C-alpha positions as CSV (number, residue, x, y, z in Angstrom):
1,M,-44.1,-58.1,21.7
2,I,-42.7,-54.6,21.3
3,G,-45.1,-52.3,19.4
4,G,-42.4,-49.8,18.4
5,D,-38.6,-49.8,18.4
6,L,-36.0,-51.4,20.7
7,E,-33.6,-48.4,21.2
8,C,-30.1,-48.8,22.8
9,E,-27.4,-46.2,22.4
10,S,-24.5,-44.9,24.4
11,A,-24.9,-47.7,27.0
12,E,-23.0,-50.7,28.3
13,F,-24.3,-54.2,28.8
14,S,-22.0,-56.7,30.4
15,N,-22.4,-60.4,31.2
16,P,-19.3,-61.9,29.7
17,E,-20.3,-65.5,30.4
18,D,-23.9,-65.3,29.0
19,D,-26.4,-62.9,27.4
20,A,-25.5,-59.3,28.0
21,L,-28.7,-58.3,26.1
22,S,-31.4,-60.8,25.2
23,A,-34.4,-60.3,23.0
24,E,-34.7,-64.0,22.1
25,S,-38.0,-64.9,20.3
26,V,-39.4,-61.4,20.6
27,Q,-41.5,-59.8,18.0
28,I,-40.6,-56.2,17.4
29,E,-42.9,-54.2,15.0
30,G,-40.4,-51.4,14.5
31,S,-36.6,-51.4,14.5
32,V,-33.8,-52.6,16.7
33,N,-31.3,-49.7,17.1
34,L,-28.0,-50.7,18.7
35,H,-25.7,-47.9,17.9
36,D,-23.7,-44.8,18.9
37,G,-21.3,-46.2,21.5
38,L,-23.3,-49.1,22.7
39,E,-20.8,-51.6,24.2
40,L,-21.6,-55.3,24.6
41,R,-19.5,-57.7,26.8
42,G,-21.2,-61.0,26.4
43,S,-23.9,-62.1,23.9
44,L,-26.4,-60.1,22.0
45,N,-29.1,-62.7,21.6
46,L,-31.7,-62.1,18.9
47,E,-32.2,-65.8,18.2
48,N,-35.7,-66.4,16.6
49,A,-36.5,-62.7,16.9
50,E,-38.7,-61.0,14.3
51,V,-37.9,-57.4,13.5
52,G,-40.5,-55.7,11.3
53,H,-38.2,-52.9,10.1
54,R,-34.4,-52.5,10.5
55,L,-31.6,-54.0,12.5
56,Y,-29.4,-50.9,12.9
57,L,-25.8,-51.6,14.1
58,E,-23.8,-48.6,12.9
59,G,-21.5,-47.4,15.7
60,L,-22.0,-50.5,17.9
61,A,-18.8,-51.2,19.8
62,V,-18.2,-54.9,19.2
63,L,-15.6,-56.2,21.5
64,E,-13.5,-59.4,21.3
65,E,-15.7,-61.2,23.9
66,T,-18.9,-60.3,22.1
67,T,-21.2,-62.9,20.5
68,L,-23.8,-61.7,18.0
69,N,-26.5,-64.4,17.9
70,L,-28.8,-63.9,15.0
71,Q,-29.8,-67.5,14.4
72,S,-33.2,-67.9,12.9
73,A,-33.9,-64.2,13.3
74,A,-35.8,-62.4,10.5
75,V,-35.4,-58.6,9.9
76,G,-36.7,-56.3,7.3
77,S,-33.2,-54.8,6.6
78,V,-29.8,-54.6,8.1
79,Q,-27.8,-51.4,8.4
80,D,-24.2,-51.7,9.6
81,D,-20.8,-50.3,9.2
82,E,-17.7,-52.3,8.0
83,A,-15.8,-51.7,11.2
84,N,-18.1,-54.3,12.9
85,W,-17.4,-57.0,10.3
86,K,-13.9,-57.5,11.4
87,F,-14.6,-58.3,15.0
88,T,-13.0,-61.5,16.4
89,G,-16.0,-62.6,18.5
90,N,-18.6,-65.1,17.4
91,L,-21.2,-64.4,14.8
92,L,-24.0,-66.9,14.7
93,L,-26.0,-66.6,11.5
94,D,-27.6,-70.0,10.8
95,G,-31.1,-69.3,9.5
96,F,-30.8,-65.5,9.7
97,T,-32.9,-63.8,7.0
98,Y,-33.2,-60.2,6.0
99,G,-35.1,-58.4,3.2
100,R,-32.3,-56.1,2.2
101,F,-28.9,-54.7,3.3
102,H,-28.7,-51.0,3.6
103,T,-25.5,-49.1,3.1
104,E,-24.6,-45.6,1.9
105,D,-22.2,-47.1,-0.6
106,P,-23.2,-50.1,-2.8
107,L,-19.6,-51.4,-2.7
108,E,-20.0,-52.1,1.0
109,A,-22.7,-54.7,0.2
110,K,-20.0,-56.8,-1.5
111,S,-17.9,-56.7,1.6
112,W,-20.9,-57.8,3.7
113,I,-21.4,-60.8,1.4
114,K,-17.7,-61.7,1.7
115,M,-17.9,-61.4,5.5
116,V,-21.0,-63.6,5.7
117,A,-19.4,-66.2,3.5
118,A,-16.2,-66.2,5.5
119,R,-18.0,-66.4,8.8
120,T,-20.3,-69.2,7.6
121,E,-17.4,-71.2,6.3
122,S,-15.4,-70.8,9.5
123,C,-18.5,-71.8,11.5
124,L,-19.0,-74.9,9.4
125,R,-15.3,-75.9,9.8
126,S,-15.5,-75.6,13.6
127,K,-18.6,-77.9,13.7
128,I,-17.0,-80.7,11.7
């Protein structure tokens, strides 16, 4: 259990064959802040994690070899920027829940919904 925030900024985590950063099944009372130049080579594993407040991803450097594993994770809200939604790595969302999606511009929420739908569809196709 983390009683406050998990804060990672302007850092590099590298483990291309496995988890570069793992907080699997952790309970975080505050927020997960992964932003401002944080680079991930490998998997960000938040599977089954519970985040009481916000999953903040604005400015996260998502590389081609990055996997974002949010399967069965639950967060209060998501804050992200559209640049991250076009990455070619893996996005694992099965069972991911969030209370709200925070953006500065309401039109971006539509883009988030389209990205989730497209990623979900491509994941389902790859499993068939």
